[in-house]
Structure formats: C-alpha cells, structure tokens
N, C-alpha and C positions, 0 to 999 in steps of 0.2 A: 583777762585783757580780753572787751565783748571785740565778736564780728566790727564793727562798726572802725573802734580807734584800726583795729590789724588792718583794714582798706583805705583808710585815713594814712595809717604811716606805707601804708606802697603807693599809693598817687604820688603820695610826698616825697618819700624819695623817689623817684622816679621820672616826678618830675624837676627833683632836686640835679638829679642825674643830670637829662638832658639840658638844665641852662648854661650846668656846669661845662659838661661837652661844647655847648656851642658859645662858650666863651673863651675857653682857651681854644679855641680855634679861635674865633677870632684875634687875641691879645699874641697867642704864632700867627698872626698874617701881618704884622705888621714890625714883628721883633727879626733882623739883620742875617739870614737876606733879606730883607722888604720882597713882601708880593709871594715870600717861596714857604709855603708850610708843612715842616717837618713828617717825613711818615708817623715815627713818634706816633703826636699828635694827632695823627689820623686811623690813628689805630684806637690808640688812648677816646678818641670819637664816638668811632666804631662799636666799641666793650658799651662805652652808654645810650648807642641806640640800643645795644644786646640789653642789657639788663636792663631798660623803659617797657622794650616790647615781653619781653618774658615779664614782667613782670606785673605787668594789666594789661597782656597780652593771654598768660596762665589763667591768670583772676575770669574773665572775663567767657573763659571758655569752661570752667568749670563749672561755675552759675549758672551758663548755658543749657550744658549739657547737664548738671542735679535739673534743673528745672522742665528739661524736656524730660527727661525717669517720668523728675512726678504726676508730671504732664501724664504722661503713657501710662503706670499707673492709676491714677487718682480713675479716665476712664474706662480704662478695666477692670476696678472694682466700681465705678459707676452706670454696665454695660451685667456683671454678675448679679448687681441687684434691684437693676430694673429687668432681668429674665424670673431671678424667684420673686419677683410682686407681682408679674404679671401672674407668672404661675401660680399664685397664692391663692390671686384673683378669680383666676382660673374656674381652681376646685372650691372654690368659693362659691360659686354663681355668679360672683358681680363682674367677672369676663365672659360673661356670656356670646355666642358670639364675635371672638377669639376663633383665625383662625391658628394652625398650629404652627406655620411658620411663620406668624407677625412677632412673634416670642423668641423666636433658640433658632432664629438666619445669625448669623456676627462674621462681622467684616474677619476676625483673627479670635482663636483659638484661646478659651481662657485659660489665663498656666494655673495653676491652685497650689505650686510650689511641689509638685511630690515630684515630677519629671527630671 
C-alpha cells in the first residue's frame, strides 16, 4: 500500500466519522423526547471527534516533525561541507584572503554522530 493511499484512507475515514457523528446528533434531536439529545449520543459524537482529531492531527504532527528534522540535518550537512570546501580552497590558494573566522564559526557545533 502506498503512502498516498494510506493518507487518503485516513482522511476519508476521519471525515466519514465526523459526518456520522453530526448526522447521528441531528437525528437524535428529532427523536422523542423532542429537542433533547441523550448523553449516549453525545458520547458517540465525542468519540467521533476524538478519532478524527487523532487521525488527522497525529498524521500532520508526524509529517511536520519529520520535515523539521530533515531540514535541520540538511542544514547541518551544508554547513559541514561548506566548511570543508572553504578550507580546501584556502589550502589550494584559491581562497586567499579568507579569514579564519569566516569558515570556522557556526551557530551550533557539528554533530558527527560519535558523541
């Protein structure tokens, strides 16, 4: 099963639960006693909201957290290789006039995975 298919199933099931909960509540409003919705119907509506929020919220949270982690690792990778290119250029003589601080200072230390 592809990721897109899984996401579609999740979205459709969450939307169908929301529709089911709203329809059930609307129908319960017109059943005797008129104008009163029983607690069990409200409990089912709450469960529908919890499922839909969990299905949609968890997927979006996981996707945004993964994207943030990938972006952070990519920036770290770029800083590391930029540092190595600048250092190699200064050794080859192409980077003459570069100051030491131009290519050795970073916002945060590079994690090489050995710590």
